[in-house]
C-alpha positions as CSV (number, residue, x, y, z in Angstrom):
1,M,17.2,61.2,105.2
2,N,15.9,58.5,102.9
3,Y,17.7,57.1,99.9
4,N,15.6,58.8,97.2
5,Y,16.2,62.2,98.7
6,A,19.9,61.5,99.1
7,R,20.1,60.3,95.5
8,Q,18.5,63.5,94.3
9,L,20.9,65.7,96.2
10,A,23.8,63.6,94.9
11,E,22.8,64.1,91.3
12,I,22.6,67.9,91.9
13,I,26.1,67.9,93.4
14,V,27.6,66.2,90.3
15,K,25.6,68.5,87.9
16,I,26.9,71.6,89.7
17,W,30.5,70.4,89.4
18,L,29.9,69.9,85.7
19,N,28.1,73.3,85.4
20,K,24.9,71.5,84.1
21,A,22.6,72.1,87.0
22,S,19.4,74.1,86.5
23,E,18.7,77.2,88.6
24,N,16.0,75.2,90.6
25,E,18.5,72.5,91.3
26,R,21.1,74.9,92.6
27,E,18.5,76.6,94.8
28,R,17.5,73.2,96.2
29,L,21.0,72.3,97.2
30,L,21.5,75.8,98.7
31,S,18.4,75.4,100.8
32,W,19.7,72.1,102.1
33,L,23.1,73.7,102.9
34,D,21.3,76.5,104.7
35,E,19.5,74.1,107.0
36,N,22.4,73.5,109.4
37,E,26.2,73.4,109.8
38,E,26.2,69.5,109.6
39,N,24.9,69.6,106.1
40,R,27.5,72.1,105.0
41,Q,30.3,70.1,106.6
42,T,29.0,66.9,104.9
43,Y,28.9,68.6,101.5
44,K,32.5,69.8,102.0
45,N,33.7,66.4,103.1
46,I,32.1,64.6,100.2
47,I,33.7,66.9,97.6
48,N,37.0,66.6,99.4
49,G,37.0,62.8,99.2
50,E,40.1,61.5,97.3
51,S,38.4,59.0,95.1
52,L,35.6,61.4,94.2
53,L,38.2,64.1,93.5
54,K,40.1,61.9,91.0
55,R,36.8,61.1,89.1
56,L,35.6,64.7,89.0
57,R,38.8,65.8,87.4
58,K,38.0,63.5,84.5
59,E,34.9,65.5,83.5
60,D,34.8,64.2,79.9
61,K,34.3,60.7,81.2
62,I,31.6,61.6,83.7
63,S,29.2,62.4,80.8
64,E,28.9,58.7,80.2
65,T,25.6,57.4,81.6
66,T,27.0,54.5,83.6
67,D,29.7,56.5,85.2
68,F,27.3,59.3,86.1
69,E,24.9,56.8,87.8
70,L,27.7,55.1,89.7
71,L,29.0,58.5,90.9
72,C,25.6,59.6,92.1
73,K,25.1,56.3,94.0
74,E,28.4,56.7,95.7
75,I,27.6,60.2,96.8
76,A,24.1,59.2,98.0
77,Q,25.6,56.5,100.1
78,K,28.0,59.0,101.6
79,L,25.1,61.3,102.5
80,L,23.3,58.5,104.2
81,K,26.4,57.5,106.2
82,R,27.8,61.0,106.7
83,K,28.4,60.8,110.4
84,A,30.3,57.6,110.3
85,R,32.4,58.7,107.3
86,E,32.9,62.4,108.2
87,R,36.2,62.0,110.1
88,A,37.7,59.5,107.6
89,L,37.0,61.7,104.6
90,K,38.5,64.7,106.3
91,V,41.7,62.8,107.1
92,M,41.8,61.4,103.5
93,S,41.5,64.8,102.0
94,Y,44.2,66.5,104.0
95,A,46.5,63.5,103.4
96,A,46.1,63.9,99.7
97,G,47.1,67.6,100.1
98,C,44.2,68.8,97.9
99,I,41.1,70.6,98.8
100,I,38.3,71.4,96.4
101,L,36.7,74.9,96.8
102,A,33.3,73.5,96.2
103,V,31.6,76.1,98.3
104,G,33.3,78.9,96.4
105,G,32.3,77.2,93.1
106,L,28.7,76.9,94.2
107,L,28.6,80.6,95.1
108,W,29.8,81.5,91.6
109,M,27.4,79.1,89.8
110,T,24.3,80.3,91.6
111,G,25.1,84.0,90.8
112,D,24.4,85.8,87.6
113,N,27.2,84.8,85.3
114,S,26.2,86.9,82.3
115,K,29.4,88.2,80.7
116,E,27.9,91.5,79.7
117,E,26.7,92.3,83.2
118,L,29.9,91.2,84.8
119,L,32.0,93.4,82.5
120,S,29.7,96.4,83.1
121,D,30.3,96.1,86.8
122,S,34.1,96.2,86.5
123,V,36.2,99.3,86.7
124,S,39.0,99.1,84.1
125,K,42.3,101.0,84.4
126,V,43.6,101.2,80.9
127,R,45.8,103.6,78.9
128,L,46.4,103.9,75.2
129,V,49.8,105.3,74.3
130,M,50.0,106.7,70.8
131,S,53.1,106.7,68.6
132,T,53.2,110.5,69.1
133,G,53.5,110.0,72.9
134,D,50.0,111.2,73.6
135,V,48.2,109.2,76.2
136,I,44.4,108.5,76.2
137,N,42.7,107.1,79.3
138,L,40.4,104.4,78.0
139,D,38.5,104.4,81.3
140,T,36.9,107.7,80.6
141,Q,36.2,109.8,77.4
142,V,37.4,108.1,74.3
143,P,37.0,109.9,70.9
144,D,34.6,108.3,68.5
145,S,37.5,108.1,66.0
146,I,41.3,108.8,66.0
147,N,42.9,109.5,62.6
148,T,46.6,108.5,62.3
149,K,48.9,108.5,59.2
150,S,48.3,104.8,58.5
151,A,45.1,103.8,60.3
152,L,41.7,104.9,61.5
153,I,40.9,104.0,65.1
154,L,37.2,103.6,65.9
155,K,35.5,103.4,69.2
156,D,33.3,100.3,69.7
157,T,31.3,99.0,72.6
158,L,33.7,96.1,73.0
159,G,36.9,98.2,72.6
160,L,38.9,100.0,69.9
161,I,38.9,98.8,66.3
162,Y,41.9,99.6,64.1
163,K,41.2,100.1,60.4
164,A,44.1,100.1,58.0
165,K,44.1,102.8,55.4
166,D,44.3,101.6,51.8
167,E,46.2,104.7,50.7
168,L,48.8,105.7,53.3
169,L,49.4,109.4,54.0
170,E,52.7,111.0,53.1
171,G,55.5,110.1,55.5
172,S,53.7,107.0,56.6
173,H,56.5,104.7,55.6
174,V,57.6,104.9,59.3
175,V,55.8,102.2,61.2
176,E,53.4,103.7,63.7
177,K,53.1,101.7,67.0
178,N,50.6,102.0,69.8
179,K,50.7,100.6,73.3
180,I,47.8,99.5,75.5
181,I,48.6,99.2,79.2
182,T,46.4,97.8,81.9
183,E,47.0,98.5,85.6
184,V,45.9,96.5,88.7
185,G,42.2,95.4,88.1
186,G,42.3,96.6,84.5
187,E,41.4,94.6,81.4
188,Y,40.7,95.5,77.8
189,S,39.7,94.0,74.5
190,F,40.4,95.5,71.0
191,T,40.8,94.5,67.3
192,L,44.0,95.0,65.4
193,S,44.1,96.2,61.8
194,D,44.2,92.7,60.4
195,G,41.0,91.7,62.2
196,T,42.8,89.8,65.0
197,K,41.0,90.2,68.4
198,V,43.0,90.7,71.6
199,W,42.0,90.5,75.2
200,L,44.5,92.0,77.6
201,N,44.5,91.0,81.3
202,S,45.5,93.1,84.3
203,L,49.0,94.5,84.8
204,S,49.9,93.8,81.1
205,E,51.2,95.8,78.2
206,I,51.1,95.1,74.5
207,E,52.8,97.1,71.7
208,F,51.6,96.7,68.1
209,P,51.7,98.5,64.7
210,V,48.5,100.4,63.9
211,N,48.7,99.0,60.4
212,F,50.5,95.8,59.6
213,T,52.8,96.2,56.6
214,G,55.5,93.8,55.3
215,N,55.6,90.1,55.5
216,E,55.1,89.6,59.2
217,R,52.6,90.8,61.8
218,I,54.6,91.3,65.0
219,V,53.4,92.4,68.5
220,N,55.2,92.5,71.8
221,L,53.6,91.4,75.0
222,T,54.4,91.7,78.7
223,G,51.8,90.1,81.0
224,E,48.8,88.1,79.8
225,A,46.7,88.2,76.7
226,Y,44.3,86.0,74.7
227,F,44.5,86.1,70.9
228,E,42.0,85.2,68.1
229,V,44.3,85.6,65.1
230,T,42.9,86.3,61.7
231,P,44.3,83.7,59.2
232,D,46.8,85.0,56.7
233,A,49.1,82.3,55.1
234,K,51.4,85.0,53.6
235,R,52.0,86.9,56.8
236,P,52.6,84.9,60.0
237,F,51.5,86.5,63.3
238,I,54.3,86.6,65.8
239,V,54.1,87.4,69.5
240,H,57.3,88.3,71.4
241,S,57.0,87.9,75.1
242,L,60.0,88.0,77.5
243,N,62.3,85.2,76.4
244,Q,60.0,83.5,73.9
245,S,58.3,84.0,70.6
246,V,55.1,82.4,69.3
247,Q,54.4,82.2,65.5
248,V,51.0,81.4,64.0
249,L,49.1,81.8,60.8
250,G,45.6,81.9,62.3
251,T,44.6,80.4,65.6
252,T,43.4,81.0,69.2
253,F,45.7,80.9,72.1
254,N,46.6,82.5,75.5
255,I,50.0,83.7,76.7
256,K,50.9,84.4,80.3
257,A,54.3,86.2,80.6
258,Y,54.6,88.2,83.7
259,P,58.1,89.6,84.5
260,D,57.9,88.6,88.2
261,E,57.4,84.9,87.3
262,D,60.1,82.6,86.0
263,M,57.7,80.7,83.8
264,V,56.0,81.8,80.6
265,Y,52.9,79.8,79.8
266,T,51.4,79.5,76.3
267,T,48.1,77.6,75.9
268,L,46.6,76.6,72.6
269,V,42.8,76.6,72.2
270,E,42.5,76.1,68.4
271,G,44.8,75.7,65.4
272,K,48.5,75.2,65.6
273,I,51.4,77.4,66.9
274,T,55.2,77.2,67.1
275,V,56.8,78.3,70.4
276,G,60.5,79.2,70.4
277,S,62.8,79.9,73.3
278,G,66.5,79.6,73.8
279,G,67.2,78.2,70.4
280,R,64.6,75.4,70.8
281,K,61.2,75.2,69.1
282,V,58.1,73.1,69.8
283,V,54.8,72.8,67.9
284,L,51.6,72.8,70.0
285,S,48.3,71.2,69.1
286,P,44.9,72.2,70.6
287,G,44.7,71.4,74.3
288,M,48.4,71.7,74.9
289,E,50.5,74.1,76.9
290,S,54.1,75.1,76.7
291,V,56.0,76.2,79.8
292,C,59.3,78.2,79.2
293,Q,61.5,78.5,82.2
294,R,63.3,81.8,81.7
295,S,66.2,81.0,84.1
296,K,67.1,77.9,82.2
297,N,65.8,78.6,78.6
298,G,64.0,75.3,78.6
299,I,60.6,74.4,77.1
300,E,58.2,71.7,78.4
301,T,54.8,70.8,77.0
302,H,51.8,69.0,78.4
303,S,48.1,68.6,78.0
304,V,45.7,70.9,79.9
305,N,42.1,71.8,80.2
306,T,42.2,75.2,78.4
307,D,39.1,76.4,80.2
308,F,41.2,76.9,83.4
309,N,43.9,79.0,81.6
310,T,41.5,81.2,79.7
311,A,38.6,81.7,82.2
312,W,39.9,85.2,83.1
313,R,38.8,86.4,79.7
314,T,35.1,85.7,80.4
315,G,35.0,87.0,83.9
316,F,36.1,84.1,86.1
317,F,39.0,82.8,88.2
318,M,39.5,79.0,87.7
319,F,42.1,77.1,89.7
320,N,43.0,73.5,89.0
321,N,45.1,71.8,91.7
322,Q,47.1,75.0,92.2
323,D,49.1,75.8,95.4
324,L,48.0,78.8,97.4
325,G,51.0,80.9,96.5
326,E,50.1,80.8,92.8
327,M,46.4,81.7,93.5
328,L,47.4,84.7,95.6
329,K,49.5,86.1,92.8
330,V,46.4,86.1,90.6
331,L,44.4,87.8,93.2
332,E,47.2,90.4,93.8
333,R,47.2,91.5,90.2
334,W,43.4,91.8,90.1
335,Y,42.5,93.3,93.5
336,G,45.7,95.2,94.2
337,Y,46.3,93.9,97.7
338,D,49.8,92.8,98.8
339,F,49.7,89.3,100.4
340,K,52.4,88.9,103.0
341,Y,53.4,85.3,103.5
342,S,56.2,82.7,103.4
343,D,56.2,79.2,101.9
344,S,55.4,77.8,105.3
345,D,52.3,80.0,105.5
346,T,50.8,78.6,102.3
347,G,51.6,75.0,103.1
348,A,51.6,72.0,100.8
349,N,47.8,71.9,100.1
350,T,46.6,72.6,96.6
351,F,43.2,74.0,95.6
352,S,40.7,73.9,92.8
353,G,37.7,76.0,92.3
354,R,36.0,78.7,90.2
355,F,34.9,82.2,91.2
356,N,33.3,85.2,89.6
357,K,36.3,87.5,89.5
358,Y,34.1,90.6,90.0
359,S,33.1,89.2,93.5
360,D,34.3,91.0,96.6
361,L,37.8,89.8,97.6
362,V,36.5,88.9,101.1
363,T,34.1,86.4,99.6
364,I,36.8,84.5,97.8
365,L,39.2,84.5,100.8
366,S,36.4,83.3,103.0
367,S,35.7,80.4,100.7
368,I,39.4,79.5,100.7
369,T,39.4,79.5,104.5
370,L,36.1,77.5,104.7
371,A,37.7,74.9,102.4
372,G,40.5,74.3,104.9
373,G,42.9,77.1,103.9
374,P,44.5,79.6,106.3
375,E,42.8,82.7,107.7
376,F,43.4,86.1,106.1
377,I,43.8,89.3,108.0
378,M,43.1,92.4,105.8
379,N,44.6,95.8,106.3
380,D,42.7,98.3,104.1
381,K,45.0,101.2,105.2
382,D,48.1,99.9,103.3
383,K,46.1,97.4,101.2
384,S,48.0,94.4,102.6
385,I,46.8,90.9,103.7
386,S,48.6,88.7,106.1
387,I,48.1,84.9,106.5
388,K,47.4,83.2,109.8
389,N,47.6,79.4,109.7
390,R,44.8,77.7,111.7
391,T,45.5,75.0,114.2
392,N,43.3,71.9,113.6
């Protein structure tokens, strides 16, 4: 391999990580990977390198021309010296306790990532529970419209749309509330009567008035949801989730509040929100996340890359330096398999990567194993998966 060829491959590797590579560039790297096992191992070892890992995490700085050029030169040199450096890079990666799922990320990037096509391939498991107790399966036949005392519910290609009635029917002073519930592998998007858009993740439940009246707009959430709240300075929008409440006037944010987890995560994408828990309140700015620990009623805040926390809404899993146990919880809720493991099975390694969440589960697990993770033994009979640690 000459330097020019190595330099071209290096540039493609960096572009793929930044999701800026063209289809031809991706195919070119795939062709090189398909040539032999040595190429695939070299690619894996380069991505796993500790110094490279630290720089790739600072994606905003890589866009600078000088840094981009230096990074490409470093990778090109590693490609040219791959045999001499292969063992050292592998040891360095495992010592750092962090493995990048570059192969899995590449598989996702080279596929069709059209949101519309991805969503059409999914099979949602969603129920609408009316205030009357009637249940409508949103997977199958949904009426074009549903008429309630205080709202008109319309069917739309992107989900239900609630339309408030200007003149309420007799007896409508009683607040009508609906629930939307998603099961394993289910997801749903809909629009509330004030124009607020909601995306509900799997194994989640949200309760809301069909028509917001009074001085507040209050909803109750268990699980995970992404909100784009319509601004209304006179009526704050409030989300109650487990032991916390979030108050906004108009903004975009994500809440993850599953009852089987001790932590409740709130990620702010745009605007400003106030998060309250256990008598304490914090104000978040865009790019910040609050973490409420339910067992201690405490709140911590830190900066995050919001793309990782909200990727599920657009059809992807994105993991950023997460331990294997956290990743498996996400996969359990989506695929419905029960992972059987102990803390010793998952080890101390952390993983990063991005996947099309409509991919076959075997594809994702194979990528984790290929990146240095354990082996997975699947039992389709009882939908369980056990973990087998590999000996190096």
